[in-house]
C-alpha positions in Angstrom: 3.0 -8.3 -2.1 4.8 -10.2 -4.8 3.2 -10.8 -8.2 4.0 -11.3 -11.9 4.3 -8.0 -13.8 1.7 -7.1 -16.5 2.2 -5.5 -19.9 0.5 -2.3 -18.8 3.1 -1.4 -16.2 6.3 -2.0 -18.3 7.0 1.7 -18.7 6.9 2.3 -15.0 9.1 -0.7 -14.3 11.9 0.6 -16.5 12.3 3.5 -14.0 13.0 0.9 -11.2 16.2 0.0 -13.0 17.6 3.3 -11.7 17.8 1.5 -8.3 20.4 -0.8 -9.9 22.4 2.1 -11.3 22.8 4.0 -8.1 26.3 3.8 -6.5 28.0 1.4 -6.1 26.2 0.3 -9.3 26.5 2.1 -12.6 24.5 2.5 -15.8 25.6 -0.1 -18.4 27.3 1.6 -21.4 24.6 0.5 -23.8 21.5 1.2 -21.5 18.6 2.3 -23.5 15.3 2.7 -21.7 13.3 2.3 -25.0 15.1 -1.0 -25.6 14.4 -2.1 -22.0 10.7 -1.7 -22.6 10.8 -4.2 -25.4 12.9 -6.6 -23.4 10.6 -6.4 -20.4 7.6 -7.1 -22.7 9.4 -10.1 -24.1 10.2 -11.4 -20.6 6.6 -11.0 -19.5 5.3 -12.8 -22.6 7.8 -15.7 -22.5 7.0 -19.0 -20.7 10.8 -19.2 -20.0 11.0 -16.1 -17.9 9.1 -14.1 -15.4 9.2 -10.5 -14.3 8.3 -10.3 -10.6 7.3 -7.1 -8.8 6.9 -6.3 -5.2 4.3 -3.7 -4.4 3.2 -1.9 -1.3 0.6 -3.9 0.7 -2.2 -1.9 -0.9 -1.0 -3.1 -4.3 0.1 0.5 -5.2 3.7 1.5 -5.7 6.3 -0.9 -7.1 9.0 -1.3 -4.4 11.0 -4.1 -6.0 11.7 -6.0 -9.2 13.2 -9.3 -10.1 13.6 -10.9 -13.5 14.2 -14.7 -13.6 14.9 -16.8 -16.7 15.3 -20.5 -17.6 18.4 -20.3 -19.6 20.8 -23.2 -19.6 20.2 -27.0 -19.5 23.6 -28.0 -18.3 25.0 -31.5 -18.9 26.5 -31.5 -15.4 23.9 -29.7 -13.3 20.5 -29.8 -15.2 18.2 -26.9 -15.9 19.5 -23.6 -14.6 17.4 -20.6 -13.7 19.1 -17.2 -13.7 18.2 -14.0 -11.8 19.3 -11.2 -14.0 17.8 -8.2 -12.2 17.0 -7.9 -8.5 16.4 -4.5 -7.2 14.6 -2.9 -4.2 13.7 0.7 -3.7 16.6 2.1 -1.6 14.1 3.6 0.8 12.6 0.1 1.5 15.8 -2.0 1.8 16.2 -4.3 4.8 12.5 -4.8 5.1 12.4 -8.3 3.6 11.4 -7.4 0.1 14.5 -8.7 -1.5 14.0 -12.0 0.3 10.4 -12.2 -0.9 11.5 -11.6 -4.5 14.3 -14.1 -4.3 12.0 -16.7 -2.7 9.4 -16.1 -5.4 12.1 -16.5 -8.1 13.2 -19.8 -6.6 9.6 -21.0 -6.4 9.0 -20.0 -10.1 12.2 -21.8 -11.2 11.5 -24.9 -9.1 7.9 -25.2 -10.6 9.5 -25.2 -14.1 11.9 -28.0 -13.4 15.1 -26.0 -12.6 17.6 -27.7 -10.4 19.4 -24.6 -9.4 19.2 -20.8 -9.4 22.1 -18.5 -10.0 22.9 -14.8 -10.2 26.0 -12.7 -10.4 26.8 -9.5 -8.5 29.4 -6.9 -9.0 32.3 -7.0 -6.5 31.4 -3.5 -5.3 27.9 -4.4 -4.2 28.9 -5.4 -0.7 25.5 -4.8 0.9 23.9 -7.1 -1.7 26.5 -9.7 -1.0 25.7 -9.6 2.7 22.0 -10.2 1.8 22.9 -13.2 -0.5 25.1 -14.7 2.2 22.2 -14.5 4.7 20.1 -16.4 2.1 22.6 -19.3 2.5 23.7 -20.0 -1.1 24.7 -23.6 -1.9 27.9 -22.3 -3.5 29.8 -19.1 -4.5 31.7 -18.6 -7.7 33.5 -15.8 -9.6 32.0 -14.6 -12.8 34.0 -13.2 -15.7 32.4 -11.2 -18.5 33.4 -9.7 -21.8 31.5 -6.9 -23.6 31.0 -7.8 -27.2 
């Protein structure tokens, strides 16, 4: 089941970020779980973002998370939506949960006037890339980043 996250479960959702940090991922140098709690609360409260959660069919355990934001109104492309975090419990991967979360993020973005949805993924995340390719992206690009 996919649904919007609530304020009461923010602390539990922070632990799901460990799924992103497992190899081939890595914990960002400035990761701070206490700071993450505040950022998740902001994302839940904002009309320009959504924290989506996938739960077991009985509505119990969280088995996936996805954060999606309206972030850039491009002159060339229109309103962009951005998936920042998409993670599924490693024990539950390849069961369609990632697809459900990505589809829900697309629906959320489309309903808010976004013309396109983007995300980036580290070069080492080959399994994630196979998933994204199966989802037939409209284009691929290379992202460059600088820590400030």
